VOBA-1610 file (N, C-alpha, C; in pm, whole numbers, padded with zeros to 5 digits, always signed):
BEGIN
Met-00378+01789+07483Met-00394+01933+07373Met-00415+02085+07473Asn-00320+02172+07410Asn-00342+02269+07483Asn-00460+02396+07401Val-00523+02420+07457Val-00654+02485+07399Val-00647+02624+07459Leu-00703+02752+07406Leu-00708+02863+07464Leu-00897+02886+07398Ile-00992+02924+07546Ile-01063+02965+07487Ile-01143+03101+07520Thr-01171+03193+07468Thr-01209+03314+07479Thr-01357+03360+07509Gly-01379+03419+07600Gly-01517+03392+07673Gly-01531+03279+07736Ser-01420+03237+07826Ser-01434+03101+07913Ser-01558+03126+08039Ser-01581+03272+08021Ser-01643+03315+08172Ser-01808+03256+08137Gly-01831+03237+08011Gly-02003+03266+07961Gly-02036+03123+07978Gln-02148+03090+07962Gln-02225+02913+07970Gln-02160+02852+07873Ile-02142+02890+07756Ile-02063+02726+07645Ile-01936+02775+07690Gly-01842+02890+07738Gly-01715+02864+07810Gly-01678+02839+07920Thr-01751+02836+07990Thr-01751+02725+08115Thr-01784+02568+08096Asn-01890+02576+08045Asn-01907+02401+08028Asn-01813+02357+07939Leu-01746+02411+07833Leu-01699+02370+07739Leu-01498+02340+07777Ala-01465+02391+07886Ala-01333+02420+07925Ala-01366+02312+07980Leu-01431+02301+08131Leu-01451+02192+08192Leu-01489+02051+08153Ala-01560+02058+08007Ala-01481+01906+07973Ala-01385+01875+07915Leu-01336+01975+07827Leu-01200+01960+07822Leu-01101+01934+07914Leu-01055+02008+08025Leu-01005+01982+08156Leu-01029+01835+08214Asp-01214+01803+08225Asp-01234+01676+08218Asp-01157+01538+08180Arg-01120+01590+08035Arg-01048+01464+07969Arg-00932+01480+07953Gly-00843+01624+07992Gly-00684+01574+08078Gly-00634+01658+07961Asp-00735+01787+07869Asp-00662+01860+07829Asp-00631+01990+07930Arg-00512+02066+07859Arg-00486+02180+07927Arg-00559+02290+07855Val-00635+02386+07922Val-00710+02491+07943Val-00684+02630+07967Leu-00655+02762+07907Leu-00645+02831+07929Leu-00763+02951+07861Gly-00829+03050+07969Gly-00946+03102+07955Gly-00931+03268+07936Ile-00980+03333+07845Ile-00914+03461+07857Ile-01092+03540+07851Asp-01173+03636+07964Asp-01264+03680+07961Asp-01231+03804+08049Ile-01349+03921+07998Ile-01391+04061+08057Ile-01366+04005+08244Arg-01453+03943+08239Arg-01532+03900+08368Arg-01423+03818+08424Glu-01465+03788+08548Glu-01379+03619+08617Glu-01526+03535+08623Asn-01489+03397+08591Asn-01591+03318+08631Asn-01667+03302+08737Thr-01791+03318+08719Thr-01851+03311+08875Thr-01915+03182+08921Trp-01876+03111+08890Trp-01955+02977+08834Trp-01838+02878+08930Thr-01668+02877+08841Thr-01611+02764+08904Thr-01422+02865+08920Arg-01357+02765+08975Arg-01211+02823+08973Arg-01105+02732+08873Arg-01223+02640+08846Arg-01098+02534+08793Arg-01074+02591+08651Ile-01108+02681+08638Ile-01061+02768+08464Ile-00981+02840+08511Glu-00861+02789+08455Glu-00707+02914+08485Glu-00759+03028+08356Thr-00814+03180+08412Thr-00828+03244+08377Thr-00710+03373+08298Val-00699+03432+08219Val-00641+03604+08215Val-00823+03712+08151Arg-00766+03798+08280Arg-00900+03926+08257Arg-00840+03985+08161Leu-00903+04014+08033Leu-00867+04099+07932Leu-01008+04158+07875Asp-00971+04269+07835Asp-01054+04325+07743Asp-01079+04291+07584Leu-01070+04218+07507Leu-01056+04165+07386Leu-01083+04279+07297Ala-01178+04342+07290Ala-01206+04458+07230Ala-01132+04561+07238Arg-01071+04595+07327Arg-00936+04667+07376Arg-00806+04639+07296Thr-00805+04491+07356Thr-00649+04522+07390Thr-00608+04315+07283Ala-00530+04311+07196Ala-00529+04184+07167Ala-00474+04105+07251Pro-00474+03987+07220Pro-00414+03864+07375Pro-00252+03854+07403Ala-00190+03874+07261Ala-00052+03855+07197Ala+00052+03883+07334Glu+00022+04011+07388Glu+00111+04046+07456Glu+00110+03953+07623Pro+00010+03915+07646Pro-00029+03878+07809Pro-00007+03695+07792Leu+00005+03669+07657Leu+00002+03546+07643Leu+00140+03497+07550His+00240+03578+07572His+00355+03605+07462His+00420+03450+07498Asp+00430+03398+07604Asp+00532+03270+07629Asp+00454+03184+07608Gln+00304+03112+07548Gln+00220+03049+07564Gln+00194+02986+07449Ser+00194+02863+07412Ser+00149+02841+07264Ser+00059+02718+07289Phe-00036+02706+07206Phe-00208+02660+07188Phe-00188+02528+07079Asp-00246+02467+07051Asp-00309+02371+06970Asp-00438+02429+06871Val-00520+02546+06964Val-00636+02560+06891Val-00709+02681+06997Val-00702+02786+06916Val-00821+02898+07002Val-00985+02868+06976Val-01042+02870+07077Val-01203+02843+07043Val-01249+03039+07115Gln-01317+03083+06973Gln-01340+03213+07014Gln-01494+03198+07028Leu-01512+03262+07182Leu-01679+03242+07186Leu-01732+03388+07291Ala-01583+03502+07280Ala-01642+03587+07320Ala-01728+03699+07267Ala-01826+03750+07333Ala-01920+03813+07227Ala-01992+03871+07308Asn-02084+03978+07281Asn-02195+04063+07347Asn-02275+03993+07283Ala-02377+03884+07362Ala-02479+03817+07285Ala-02612+03844+07296Lys-02639+03953+07329Lys-02819+03962+07371Lys-02851+04047+07256Val-02929+03970+07146Val-02940+04040+07075Val-03065+04172+07074Phe-03149+04212+07131Phe-03180+04330+07180Phe-03142+04412+07255Ala-03027+04389+07323Ala-02928+04477+07400Ala-02888+04516+07318Leu-02817+04450+07234Leu-02740+04540+07067Leu-02824+04627+06971Val-02939+04584+06984Val-03046+04722+06937Val-03071+04851+06965Glu-03055+04835+07144Glu-03029+04940+07228Glu-02926+04994+07250Asn-02803+04927+07206Asn-02640+04977+07254Asn-02578+04921+07109Pro-02569+04960+06989Pro-02520+04926+06889Pro-02356+04895+06899Gln-02321+04953+07037Gln-02156+05002+07029Gln-02105+04842+07070Gly-02217+04680+07116Gly-02223+04603+07140Gly-02151+04532+07049Ala-02196+04571+06904Ala-02205+04483+06760Ala-02005+04505+06725Met-02038+04615+06718Met-01859+04666+06698Met-01777+04585+06768Asp-01801+04595+06916Asp-01688+04545+06998Asp-01730+04389+06951Asn-01805+04302+06909Asn-01763+04194+06875Asn-01674+04172+06724Ile-01690+04236+06620Ile-01602+04235+06564Ile-01471+04289+06599Ser-01438+04390+06679Ser-01284+04430+06727Ser-01242+04279+06794Ile-01334+04206+06855Ile-01257+04141+06929Ile-01218+04026+06860Leu-01300+03973+06754Leu-01311+03880+06633Leu-01160+03915+06553Phe-01154+04037+06555Phe-01025+04065+06477Phe-00880+04082+06543Asn-00891+04113+06690Asn-00792+04102+06777Asn-00731+03963+06771Val-00864+03796+06755Val-00834+03701+06832Val-00762+03647+06668Leu-00854+03686+06576Leu-00786+03634+06459Leu-00610+03650+06393Glu-00552+03814+06437Glu-00432+03820+06443Glu-00347+03756+06548Phe-00423+03749+06624Phe-00329+03621+06714Phe-00327+03523+06649Cys-00415+03413+06607Cys-00417+03317+06540Cys-00287+03312+06417Arg-00327+03431+06375Arg-00287+03441+06189Arg-00078+03431+06234Leu-00036+03487+06340Leu+00087+03518+06341Leu+00110+03439+06467Arg+00063+03339+06509Arg+00117+03192+06612Arg+00083+03078+06458His-00001+03104+06350His-00050+02956+06255His-00095+02908+06367Val-00208+02908+06460Val-00303+02832+06511Val-00455+02801+06459Pro-00521+02711+06433Pro-00637+02706+06397Pro-00765+02761+06492Ile-00873+02799+06414Ile-00988+02881+06513Ile-01077+02788+06519Val-01131+02793+06596Val-01319+02755+06606Val-01412+02903+06629Phe-01497+02923+06567Phe-01569+03064+06565Phe-01681+03052+06612Ser-01724+03082+06721Ser-01885+03068+06780Ser-01961+03184+06670Ser-02024+03156+06581Ser-02113+03171+06503Ser-02265+03201+06542Ser-02383+03181+06478Ser-02518+03195+06553Ser-02617+03217+06423Arg-02698+03129+06472Arg-02810+03132+06380Arg-02881+03234+06294Glu-02851+03360+06374Glu-02928+03485+06362Glu-02850+03555+06236Val-02772+03473+06143Val-02741+03493+06007Val-02778+03438+05929Tyr-02883+03384+05921Tyr-02983+03337+05897Tyr-03135+03443+05868Gly-03143+03555+05935Gly-03237+03646+05974Gly-03383+03529+06013Asp-03452+03592+05943Asp-03569+03573+05969Asp-03668+03505+05858Ile-03633+03311+05842Ile-03656+03262+05794Ile-03787+03154+05819His-03871+03155+05753His-04021+03080+05749His-04004+02959+05702Arg-03928+02889+05648Arg-03901+02793+05611Arg-03934+02698+05701His-03912+02530+05703His-03912+02451+05798His-03776+02453+05865Val-03723+02394+05772Val-03539+02340+05797Val-03453+02488+05735Thr-03387+02515+05837Thr-03265+02596+05713Thr-03131+02518+05709His-03062+02534+05628His-02918+02450+05644His-02859+02550+05595Glu-02713+02516+05585Glu-02574+02644+05596Glu-02585+02717+05451Ala-02614+02678+05410Ala-02627+02727+05224Ala-02705+02851+05259Ala-02784+02867+05329Ala-02897+02939+05358Ala-02912+03080+05392Ala-02742+03094+05450Ala-02765+03214+05518Ala-02810+03364+05366Asp-02857+03446+05456Asp-02860+03559+05404Asp-02827+03679+05426Phe-02645+03660+05335Phe-02601+03786+05416Phe-02651+03887+05394Val-02708+03966+05272Val-02747+04063+05235Val-02852+04167+05315Val-02896+04078+05399Val-03027+04124+05523Val-03001+04070+05654Ala-02936+04154+05731Ala-02912+04133+05848Ala-03030+04198+05940Glu-03045+04120+06065Glu-03205+04169+06136Glu-03183+04265+06239Ser-03015+04263+06283Ser-02991+04328+06399Ser-02876+04361+06407Pro-02791+04461+06488Pro-02691+04471+06518Pro-02598+04364+06538Tyr-02653+04268+06640Tyr-02578+04117+06680Tyr-02601+04023+06535Ser-02692+04059+06453Ser-02674+03917+06364Ser-02570+04010+06253Ala-02556+04117+06263Ala-02454+04208+06161Ala-02362+04189+06203Ser-02330+04172+06354Ser-02169+04095+06363Ser-02109+03959+06368Lys-02222+03919+06376Lys-02214+03780+06295Lys-02182+03726+06194Ile-02205+03769+06086Ile-02197+03782+05975Ile-02071+03849+05881Ala-02041+03948+06010Ala-01921+04025+05937Ala-01775+03948+06020Gly-01827+03865+06134Gly-01731+03737+06211Gly-01708+03655+06085Glu-01794+03626+06016Glu-01802+03509+05921Glu-01667+03558+05784Ala-01684+03683+05768Ala-01644+03723+05678Ala-01492+03719+05686Leu-01464+03779+05806Leu-01349+03765+05832Leu-01300+03675+05874Ile-01370+03529+05894Ile-01310+03407+05884Ile-01234+03359+05781Tyr-01330+03365+05673Tyr-01317+03294+05595Tyr-01209+03437+05476Ser-01218+03536+05481Ser-01134+03629+05431Ser-00923+03599+05481Tyr-00924+03542+05624Tyr-00804+03520+05644Tyr-00765+03370+05637Ala-00894+03308+05623Ala-00834+03161+05543Ala-00821+03162+05388Gln-00860+03286+05330Gln-00831+03282+05213Gln-00708+03370+05164Cys-00637+03443+05302Cys-00551+03501+05289Cys-00396+03427+05294Tyr-00456+03392+05437Tyr-00322+03356+05551Tyr-00315+03180+05550Asp-00436+03117+05469Asp-00444+02948+05474Asp-00493+02914+05633Leu-00548+03032+05702Leu-00544+03005+05837Leu-00660+02856+05865Pro-00661+02743+05873Pro-00765+02646+05969Pro-00890+02685+06031Phe-01011+02664+05999Phe-01129+02717+06088Phe-01209+02597+06093Leu-01271+02638+06188Leu-01426+02592+06141Leu-01503+02656+06229Val-01645+02704+06149Val-01758+02775+06199Val-01857+02741+06249Phe-01887+02771+06365Phe-02037+02724+06431Phe-02119+02771+06422Arg-02294+02737+06360Arg-02339+02866+06426Arg-02431+02787+06483Tyr-02444+02856+06679Tyr-02529+02803+06766Tyr-02660+02829+06764Ser-02734+02744+06833Ser-02851+02787+06843Ser-02949+02779+06975Asn-03012+02897+07076Asn-03053+02901+07162Asn-02990+02787+07221Val-02893+02848+07294Val-02830+02697+07392Val-02828+02742+07560Tyr-02869+02620+07579Tyr-02954+02670+07716Tyr-02866+02503+07853Gly-02904+02545+07989Gly-02874+02455+08078Gly-02733+02527+08139Arg-02691+02448+08218Arg-02611+02444+08323Arg-02547+02597+08238Tyr-02518+02672+08412Tyr-02422+02754+08383Tyr-02486+02901+08319Asp-02602+02935+08276Asp-02682+03017+08199Asp-02789+03076+08323Asn-02768+03074+08432Asn-02895+03153+08507Asn-02778+03269+08571Asp-02741+03328+08523Asp-02737+03464+08575Asp-02749+03545+08535Leu-02873+03630+08648Leu-02960+03678+08563Leu-02927+03853+08591Ala-02903+03839+08708Ala-02779+03984+08715Ala-02698+04042+08632Arg-02613+03917+08518Arg-02542+03976+08402Arg-02631+03989+08303Met-02659+03876+08237Met-02756+03874+08129Met-02894+03773+08161Glu-03015+03838+08101Glu-03143+03804+08097Glu-03142+03729+07986Arg-03144+03581+07986Arg-03161+03438+07912Arg-03312+03438+07899Val-03376+03400+07802Val-03486+03387+07796Val-03575+03269+07905Ile-03474+03124+07888Ile-03532+03010+07956Ile-03465+03030+08093Pro-03383+03093+08140Pro-03350+03116+08355Pro-03477+03197+08315Leu-03494+03324+08268Leu-03577+03441+08309Leu-03731+03381+08303Phe-03774+03265+08237Phe-03871+03227+08232Phe-03875+03115+08365Val-03810+03023+08366Val-03838+02953+08463Val-03813+02994+08655Glu-03729+03129+08616Glu-03745+03230+08773Glu-03869+03286+08813Arg-03853+03308+08748Arg-04010+03408+08750Arg-04177+03307+08724Ile-04127+03206+08664Ile-04271+03105+08689Ile-04234+03031+08844Ala-04130+02996+08898Ala-04096+02936+09002Ala-04136+03016+09138Arg-04113+03154+09093Arg-04135+03296+09211Arg-04319+03313+09182Glu-04357+03239+09129Glu-04514+03291+09114Glu-04512+03466+09067Lys-04446+03500+08980Lys-04398+03615+08874Lys-04470+03615+08742Pro-04547+03783+08714Pro-04593+03735+08568Pro-04447+03728+08461Ile-04448+03649+08363Ile-04415+03680+08269Ile-04439+03733+08146Val-04349+03820+08017Val-04410+03835+07916Val-04358+03749+07809Val-04394+03680+07733Val-04386+03616+07598Val-04371+03710+07457Tyr-04239+03749+07414Tyr-04249+03852+07330Tyr-04222+03746+07163Gly-04341+03720+07091Gly-04334+03640+07003Gly-04417+03527+07041Lys-04569+03529+07065Lys-04621+03389+07059Lys-04640+03320+06966Glu-04613+03350+06876Glu-04573+03275+06717Glu-04408+03234+06691Lys-04334+03260+06772Lys-04230+03193+06786Lys-04141+03083+06798Val-04100+03021+06636Val-04022+02875+06641Val-03871+02881+06639Leu-03844+02865+06780Leu-03689+02856+06744Leu-03657+02685+06799Asp-03502+02672+06754Asp-03439+02595+06773Asp-03308+02548+06920Phe-03386+02484+07018Phe-03306+02508+07157Phe-03254+02391+07160Thr-03087+02468+07245Thr-02972+02325+07205Thr-02892+02331+07360Tyr-02981+02205+07406Tyr-02935+02167+07553Tyr-02782+02190+07558Val-02696+02242+07632Val-02584+02295+07662Val-02497+02156+07638Asp-02495+02018+07684Asp-02462+01922+07700Asp-02405+01876+07473Asp-02501+01882+07443Asp-02522+01848+07265Asp-02445+01957+07259Cys-02451+02066+07288Cys-02371+02186+07225Cys-02211+02160+07231Val-02180+02129+07394Val-02005+02086+07379Val-01979+01982+07361Ala-02018+01859+07249Ala-02011+01750+07276Ala-02001+01757+07102Gly-02066+01856+07056Gly-02033+01860+06897Gly-01957+01939+06882Thr-01868+02040+06998Thr-01759+02144+06953Thr-01669+02068+07011Ile-01658+01976+07089Ile-01510+01926+07111Ile-01475+01823+06980Ala-01611+01767+06918Ala-01624+01696+06828Ala-01532+01775+06700Gly-01553+01881+06671Gly-01526+01935+06577Gly-01368+02020+06614Ile-01338+02022+06758Ile-01210+02078+06786Ile-01136+02004+06757Asp-01102+01857+06765Asp-01076+01727+06739Asp-01057+01760+06611Ala-01128+01731+06486Ala-01124+01726+06412Ala-01093+01847+06286Leu-01075+01939+06377Leu-00961+02061+06322Leu-00795+02066+06358Val-00800+01986+06456Val-00692+01990+06498Val-00584+01873+06450Gln-00676+01763+06414Gln-00634+01658+06353Gln-00633+01684+06174Gly-00664+01768+06142Gly-00669+01828+05988Gly-00780+01697+05954Arg-00904+01683+06016Arg-00983+01587+05902Arg-01086+01659+05880Val-01133+01753+05964Val-01241+01818+05882Val-01197+02027+05906Val-01196+02079+05807Val-01125+02222+05812Val-01196+02285+05703Gly-01170+02420+05765Gly-01280+02504+05600Gly-01412+02485+05673Gln-01473+02498+05740Gln-01637+02460+05748Gln-01734+02535+05794Thr-01858+02518+05759Thr-01924+02627+05835Thr-02030+02510+05878Ile-02080+02501+05987Ile-02210+02393+06052Ile-02264+02455+06156Asn-02366+02419+06102Asn-02499+02398+06200Asn-02494+02361+06313Leu-02504+02410+06498Leu-02494+02300+06570Leu-02611+02367+06666Ala-02658+02253+06673Ala-02891+02292+06742Ala-02886+02116+06797Gln-03026+02179+06792Gln-03103+02068+06831Gln-03194+01954+06684Gly-03198+02041+06624Gly-03255+01998+06526Gly-03436+02004+06515Gln-03483+02089+06595Gln-03605+02069+06635Gln-03680+02189+06661Gly-03801+02195+06632Gly-03840+02337+06641Gly-03967+02359+06791Asn-03981+02473+06891Asn-04032+02450+06980Asn-04036+02611+06993Ser-04201+02633+07033Ser-04222+02765+07062Ser-04205+02785+07201Leu-04218+02953+07194Leu-04209+02994+07346Leu-04304+02983+07428Val-04426+02906+07358Val-04519+02847+07489Val-04500+02758+07551Asp-04410+02661+07381Asp-04346+02493+07507Asp-04274+02573+07598Val-04164+02632+07570Val-04110+02647+07700Val-04140+02670+07809Val-04220+02775+07790Val-04352+02782+07945Val-04417+02667+07982Asn-04500+02621+07919Asn-04561+02524+07921Asn-04470+02411+07981Ile-04358+02381+07925Ile-04277+02240+07970Ile-04211+02297+08143Ala-04168+02415+08147Ala-04105+02501+08279Ala-04214+02474+08381Ala-04303+02556+08362Ala-04431+02489+08441Ala-04461+02392+08505Leu-04496+02260+08423Leu-04531+02160+08442Leu-04433+02121+08529Ala-04239+02146+08480Ala-04163+02126+08564Ala-04167+02140+08736Leu-04209+02279+08743Leu-04196+02306+08814Leu-04294+02337+08949Gly-04442+02268+08918Gly-04548+02220+08909Gly-04640+02367+09012Lys-04613+02482+08831Lys-04674+02610+08873Lys-04733+02603+08763Lys-04857+02762+08792Lys-04920+02821+08720Lys-04856+02906+08639Pro-04823+02938+08504Pro-04752+03051+08505Pro-04899+03196+08449Ala-04770+03288+08454Ala-04870+03358+08501Ala-04845+03489+08351Val-04943+03440+08216Val-04810+03478+08081Val-04880+03585+08045Thr-04843+03669+07990Thr-04895+03772+07895Thr-04805+03787+07759Tyr-04877+03821+07655Tyr-04777+03799+07502Tyr-04791+03940+07455Glu-04669+03983+07401Glu-04651+04105+07312Glu-04556+04063+07216Pro-04604+04137+07076Pro-04526+04172+06981Pro-04352+04110+07011Ser-04330+04046+06881Ser-04144+04014+06868Ser-04084+04175+06883Arg-03962+04210+06960Arg-03928+04279+06918Arg-03795+04304+06824Ser-03783+04469+06786Ser-03707+04482+06663Ser-03584+04411+06680Gly-03563+04328+06543Gly-03446+04284+06588Gly-03429+04102+06606Glu-03577+04077+06640Glu-03568+03922+06689Glu-03635+03829+06613Val-03539+03722+06534Val-03572+03610+06482Val-03686+03572+06500Thr-03808+03528+06406Thr-03903+03463+06464Thr-03944+03322+06464Arg-03831+03257+06382Arg-03838+03119+06329Arg-03718+03073+06270Tyr-03694+02968+06345Tyr-03536+02890+06270Tyr-03585+02778+06345Val-03535+02678+06247Val-03482+02540+06259Val-03365+02470+06239Ala-03262+02448+06267Ala-03178+02402+06184Ala-03164+02261+06085Asp-03141+02259+05997Asp-03065+02134+05954Asp-02903+02076+05995Ile-02900+01983+06016Ile-02794+01934+06143Ile-02714+01824+06077Ser-02775+01746+05964Ser-02717+01708+05854Ser-02545+01707+05846Lys-02502+01771+05870Lys-02377+01844+05808Lys-02314+01818+05973Ala-02344+01843+06021Ala-02277+01847+06144Ala-02296+01666+06149Arg-02362+01612+06145Arg-02389+01432+06219Arg-02280+01366+06079Ser-02303+01424+05952Ser-02206+01338+05847Ser-02040+01382+05853Leu-01984+01485+05909Leu-01879+01587+05931Leu-01803+01488+06054Leu-01877+01508+06172Leu-01868+01513+06285Leu-01892+01392+06414Gly-02030+01327+06352Gly-02074+01261+06396Gly-02188+01293+06528Tyr-02205+01382+06509Tyr-02252+01471+06588Tyr-02438+01369+06562Glu-02453+01414+06717Glu-02632+01376+06764Glu-02683+01377+06860Pro-02769+01489+06858Pro-02804+01550+07001Pro-02877+01480+07080His-02899+01465+07162His-02946+01368+07281His-03091+01443+07360Val-03088+01538+07367Val-03176+01583+07496Val-03249+01711+07421Pro-03414+01659+07425Pro-03508+01747+07343Pro-03499+01852+07447Leu-03630+01940+07432Leu-03630+02049+07519Leu-03674+01978+07638Ser-03826+01894+07600Ser-03882+01855+07717Ser-03803+01768+07870Gly-03703+01731+07770Gly-03609+01674+07916Gly-03535+01813+07950Gly-03431+01849+07855Gly-03318+01973+07863Gly-03412+02027+07990Leu-03504+02106+07979Leu-03602+02185+08057Leu-03579+02142+08235Val-03611+02028+08215Val-03619+01956+08357Val-03412+01902+08406Lys-03356+01893+08319Lys-03250+01883+08295Lys-03186+02027+08443Ala-03188+02102+08343Ala-03140+02330+08379Ala-03232+02317+08506Ile-03357+02247+08525Ile-03391+02349+08669Ile-03345+02238+08801Glu-03354+02103+08745Glu-03241+02045+08852Glu-03144+02095+08922Trp-03083+02123+08757Trp-02915+02224+08816Trp-02945+02315+08881Ser-03032+02391+08832Ser-03087+02523+08898Ser-03072+02544+09030Arg-03162+02459+09061Arg-03247+02417+09213Arg-03094+02390+09300Ser-02997+02271+09264Ser-02902+02192+09337Ser-02776+02293+09293Phe-02752+02376+09202Phe-02615+02442+09223Phe-02596+02513+09340Lys-02444+02477+09355Lys-02364+02556+09440Lys-02244+02578+09410Pro-02217+02737+09438Pro-02067+02737+09389Pro-01945+02667+09439His-01841+02622+09332His-01754+02501+09407His-01638+02538+09358Pro-01515+02508+09432Pro-01388+02571+09336Pro-01359+02479+09225
//
């Protein structure tokens, strides 16, 4: 299979590309930056918010496009909403590429489309597209709307995955983006103080191997025509608080955390737990790594990782 992955230098993109390469697929990545984790992924450097991929890829064909490229930090886009507008432009350029080439697309949406929901479990039909909690969530809502419109008007095959707090390998590049789990781990390990924004937050943390396994199952089902035109939650299906994250990480590191608590920041969701029954029924998806085990894996990887070709 020939797979084009946009955002291939990010955490999910890197893990997904390597898993596809390991099983024998051909993978080409597109990203605005080089991949700092590995040289195994052939990558075209391109700013998709400004340039469509058609010209540099005019002589290549693909079985599927996995659209992961996006500005992904919620509060950063509250501070700089142009990043949300860029997310929409990126998707539009990729969709046009898919429309003109008749290539199916997998779109990485987010649990942010549900907003701040305080029910215990959220299923796919519960997304509230009227209320957007942040510019980032608005960009994902707009992205889904574009996907659905291209399917309606141009018969474009698609799958939408709503990811939730993916963590694990290739996510500890804090100089580029401060993700909450690697940030907490790094600061606890160095015995530095940490601030938890939202002691009451309960979120659905997904270990990257589970995310990648579900995504690959979706890619195969879409290309084979078995599952088309579906929007699917891809998560662990269990809720954990940020306090849980701190305590599990501190225990794994053998450190006593120095924690202070502040209210949640503007635009941040404070409760989300996914209903993953649709992923189970359509894709045979079954997450295997709870937060307690995933954090240990993430810490062990971070300690042992050395860049390699």
